[in-house]
C-alpha positions, 0 to 999 in steps of 0.5 A, spaced: 764 418 895 770 414 897 777 414 895 781 408 896 789 409 897 791 402 898 798 402 899 798 408 904 792 405 907 788 412 907 781 413 906 778 420 903 771 421 904 769 426 900 762 430 900 761 434 893 756 439 893 750 437 889 745 442 892 743 444 885 741 437 883 738 434 890 735 440 893 734 440 901 736 433 901 744 434 899 744 440 904 742 436 910 747 431 908 752 436 907 750 438 914 751 431 917 757 430 913 760 437 916 758 434 923 762 428 922 768 431 919 768 436 925 769 430 930 763 431 934 761 423 932 767 420 934 764 417 940 758 414 936 763 411 930 767 407 935 761 405 940 762 397 940 766 397 934 773 397 937 776 401 931 779 407 935 785 404 937 788 403 929 785 410 927 788 417 927 784 423 924 789 426 920 785 433 918 779 436 914 781 439 908 778 442 902 779 444 895 777 448 889 776 445 882 783 447 881 785 443 886 788 449 891 787 448 898 782 453 901 781 455 908 774 458 907 768 454 909 763 458 905 766 457 898 768 450 899 767 445 893 769 439 896 770 437 903 774 431 905 775 428 912 782 424 911 783 418 916 789 414 917 789 407 919 794 401 921 791 397 916 787 396 909 781 392 913 781 397 918 780 403 913 774 399 910 771 398 916 771 405 918 768 407 911 762 403 913 761 405 920 762 413 918 757 412 912 752 408 916 752 413 921 751 419 916 745 415 913 742 414 920 742 422 921 740 423 914 734 419 916 733 422 922 733 429 919 728 427 914 723 424 918 719 430 918 719 431 911 717 424 909 710 425 913 708 431 909 711 429 902 709 422 901 716 419 901 719 424 897 725 424 901 725 416 902 732 414 905 737 409 903 739 404 908 747 402 907 747 396 903 754 392 906 759 389 902 757 383 897 762 379 902 758 381 908 751 380 904 753 373 902 754 371 910 748 374 912 744 371 906 747 364 908 746 365 916 738 367 914 737 361 910 740 357 915 736 360 921 729 361 918 724 356 919 720 354 913 713 351 913 709 349 906 706 354 902 704 350 896 705 344 892 706 344 884 707 338 881 711 335 886 715 341 888 714 344 895 714 351 895 716 354 902 714 360 906 717 363 913 713 360 918 712 367 920 709 368 914 702 366 917 701 372 920 706 377 916 709 375 909 716 377 910 717 379 918 722 375 919 726 377 912 725 384 914 727 384 921 733 380 920 736 384 914 734 390 917 737 389 923 744 387 919 743 394 915 742 389 909 735 391 907 734 397 902 728 401 905 726 403 898 725 396 897 720 394 902 717 400 905 714 400 912 709 405 910 703 403 913 699 404 907 703 398 903 703 391 904 709 386 906 712 382 900 712 375 900 718 371 901 718 364 898 723 358 898 724 352 893 729 346 894 730 341 888 735 335 888 739 336 881 743 330 878 749 334 876 755 336 879 755 343 883 760 346 878 755 344 872 749 347 876 753 353 877 754 354 870 747 353 868 745 358 873 750 363 871 748 362 863 741 360 863 742 358 855 735 360 851 735 352 849 734 351 857 728 356 858 721 354 858 718 357 864 718 365 866 725 367 864 725 370 857 733 372 857 739 374 861 744 379 859 751 381 862 751 388 863 758 389 866 763 385 869 765 388 876 770 383 878 771 376 879 765 375 883 760 380 881 757 383 875 750 387 873 745 383 869 739 385 866 733 379 867 727 379 863 721 375 865 715 373 860 708 375 862 704 370 867 697 368 866 694 370 873 686 369 873 683 373 869 688 376 865 695 376 863 700 380 867 705 385 863 712 383 862 717 384 868 725 386 868 730 387 873 737 390 873 740 386 878 747 386 882 749 378 882 755 376 886 757 369 888 762 365 892 764 358 893 765 355 900 770 351 903 765 345 904 764 345 896 757 349 896 756 355 892 752 362 894 749 366 889 746 373 891 741 377 887 739 384 889 736 390 885 740 396 883 741 401 877 746 402 872 746 407 866 747 401 861 741 398 863 735 403 862 728 402 863 725 398 857 719 399 853 713 395 854 716 392 861 715 394 868 722 394 872 721 390 878 725 389 884 728 383 887 732 380 893 734 373 892 739 367 893 741 361 890 745 356 894 748 349 891 750 344 896 754 338 895 751 331 898 752 330 905 756 324 905 762 327 902 768 326 907 770 333 909 777 330 909 777 329 902 774 336 900 780 341 903 777 347 899 772 348 894 777 347 888 779 340 891 772 338 891 770 340 884 776 336 882 774 330 885 767 330 883 764 324 878 759 325 872 754 321 876 754 326 882 748 330 885 747 337 889 741 340 892 739 347 889 735 352 893 732 358 891 729 364 896 726 370 893 722 376 895 720 380 889 716 387 889 712 386 882 710 393 881 704 395 877 697 392 878 699 385 881 694 385 887 697 384 894 690 381 896 688 374 894 695 371 893 697 374 887 703 376 889 705 369 891 702 366 885 707 371 881 713 369 885 711 362 885 712 362 877 719 365 878 721 360 883 719 354 878 725 356 873 729 351 877 725 346 874 729 348 867 735 348 871 734 341 873 731 339 866 737 342 862 742 338 866 738 331 866 738 331 858 746 329 859 744 323 863 742 320 857 744 317 850 743 322 844 740 319 838 742 322 832 740 320 825 741 324 819 739 321 812 742 327 808 748 328 812 750 320 812 749 320 804 753 326 803 759 323 808 759 317 804 760 321 797 765 325 800 769 318 803 769 315 796 774 321 794 781 319 792 787 320 797 790 327 795 797 327 794 802 331 799 803 338 797 808 343 798 807 347 805 806 354 806 809 360 802 805 364 797 799 360 798 799 360 805 799 368 805 793 368 800 789 364 804 790 368 811 789 375 808 784 374 802 779 376 805 782 379 811 780 375 818 773 377 821 776 376 828 781 382 828 789 379 829 789 383 836 784 378 838 788 371 837 795 369 836 799 362 836 801 360 843 807 357 845 806 349 844 811 348 850 806 350 855 801 344 854 802 338 857 802 332 853 803 324 854 810 322 854 814 317 851 813 312 857 806 315 859 803 308 859 808 306 865 809 312 869 803 316 867 808 322 866 806 328 861 811 332 858 811 339 854 809 338 847 814 339 841 812 345 836 806 345 833 806 341 826 800 346 823 801 353 822 795 358 824 793 362 818 786 366 820 780 365 825 773 367 823 767 369 827 761 368 823 753 369 825 749 364 821 742 362 821 743 355 824 748 350 826 752 350 819 757 344 818 762 344 812 763 351 813 769 351 808 765 349 802 761 356 803 762 360 797 764 366 802 769 362 806 776 363 805 778 356 803 773 356 798 775 362 795 782 360 795 781 354 791 777 358 786 783 362 785 787 355 783 791 356 789 795 349 792 794 348 799 792 343 804 788 346 810 785 343 817 779 347 819 776 347 826 769 349 826 766 350 833 758 351 832 755 355 838 748 355 839 744 361 839 740 365 837 745 368 835 748 362 832 755 363 831 761 359 828 768 360 831 773 357 825 780 357 826 784 355 819 791 351 820 796 351 814 800 344 813 805 340 809 800 334 808 807 330 808 807 330 815 801 325 815 805 320 812 811 320 815 813 314 820 812 318 826 808 317 832 803 322 830 803 320 823 801 313 825 795 316 828 794 321 823 793 317 817 787 313 819 784 320 822 785 324 816 784 319 810 780 314 813 773 313 814 772 311 821 768 316 825 768 312 832 776 312 831 776 319 830 772 321 836 776 317 840 783 320 838 781 328 837 783 331 844 782 339 846 786 341 851 783 348 854 787 353 858 784 359 861 790 364 861 787 370 864 779 370 866 774 370 871 773 365 877 767 362 874 770 361 867 776 358 871 772 353 875 767 351 869 773 350 864 778 346 867 785 345 864 783 338 863 785 334 856 778 332 853 776 327 848 770 332 845 767 326 840 765 322 847 761 328 850 759 332 843 757 331 836 762 332 831 762 332 824 768 330 819 768 333 812 774 330 807 776 334 801 782 334 797 784 341 799 782 341 806 779 337 812 774 340 817 772 338 824 765 341 826 764 341 834 756 342 835 756 345 842 749 345 842 749 337 842 750 337 850 747 342 855 753 342 859 757 344 854 752 349 851 752 352 858 759 353 859 760 356 852 755 360 853 758 363 860 764 364 856 761 368 851 758 372 856 765 374 859 769 373 852 771 380 852 775 379 859 778 372 858 784 369 855 784 362 853 789 357 850 786 351 846 791 346 844 789 340 838 792 333 839 791 326 837 791 322 843 796 316 843 794 310 846 800 305 844 807 306 845 808 306 838 804 312 838 807 316 843 809 321 845 804 326 843 805 332 840 800 338 838 798 339 831 795 346 832 793 351 837 790 358 838 790 363 843 783 367 844 784 374 847 778 378 849 774 376 843 768 381 842 763 376 839 759 382 837 764 383 831 761 376 828 760 377 820 753 374 817 755 369 812 
């Protein structure tokens, strides 16, 4: 294994004694490693690499389990070759070169064993760093020549031209030449058949960012094809994670296949031209074991999301700049290329492997359909809800109540918040930019004044379905506080996350309602918002200001720090009672929002997000704006949700 010491630009390459675990294989590897450590392979290492000038062999050291140096070779528990390099990048290159040479010699030493042991000691070719792999994938997709394999409902399925003779000759030869193909994946044993490689191109009427978020999340509501579920097993870094992908059974005449699953390393990047590349490669992970009734298959695949060619490169600059310039009506081209080893009984003959792979490729239709829904008006009419809303609106206006004090503490602590206080806090309002007093003339935004409402608690409920007016539920803290006779007025912000599992993220803010009736810019908007009955007015005034403080690159791209009138994009519901006002946001009413929120939930343990709540001021008399509430979500663990 390799130990990276970045500050001193030194790589330690340690070969641990695992003979007891791996038998002769480990012994052979140790012999090769010893040869490398002895310096006999320096010429092979540096051949054609141009690395020798920046490297110095510091020495070969060994240590016992207690860390004491030893000179005896026979008793060594660990061997280390220490290489000192001028730069970190040179050290990285040396690691790849040395490991590749060791694997090459291991393969050669084990060649005789493979012939007599039915691939018992199959070698593992070195897989390059994901960044290198991304370059290779892009190069291969561009260089390959494709021909028509089949047409399914107007969708063209393509195959490499070389597939007319050998299904994957080009794919195998290209990646094998670059050291990027795992020999375990597509063995060249004469008794096995080559695995098919297919490609599909599909234009998408959505921005590349929305398409990227949809692919990375793939919410259940958008799945109608072969994909059953996607689970994030581990987030490795900002560009890499491990996922568990499950597929439903497929009907291949004359019977159904068993369901398949994959353990995949997924890594991605955004290019300077605005395009995205997402690679999928089979791997293993301790938290992704074999699943009963599923066959563990293997895959190499890649998505390429390309922007329209008529975009001026002078206006792009980089991927982030391109994203900011995208409009709602933008489009992109989605390409998906995959090669799959289905395992199990699926025959190589009669096109069964290709038929199965074709079913997998067609999941891009789910991506297209999920995003297409956003281009059309959502028509909603619920007679029961409308009647309840009218009844609620008939209630009289409540008088202003005294602020905070004992009632506030009781509402905040009884019962204790479901979401641990370590996972939420109140951010500094001055970090949010809102419209200034002269915004209509100079378009200048200023830091907000302190929040008008005080964050009391946050609950995370698991509910059977999207639940509106959650404050009226008998087990909700607002209902319980009212039953105890406490005097308060609360603003309840309920984000309904689609499932399963369905979740309700509920933030409670305690306020002095008299602030609504003050002659201030906020009061002028707040009175018709909280006391009126015009939902269209409310939709055009309630504004959410998100801000990713710390998080994955995907989240930062998907959740832009842009104020949004949620009511113009999502369905919102309003409930007005004497002691509270509740605003419910239905994330499931928009497939784009559903994908973005689903993506954020998958990475929730690794991100910190601020949310500011504001009422938009349009006229000068309504400016400057001010936050009436805000909250910070800190590494939220969605598994702590409590059933309501």
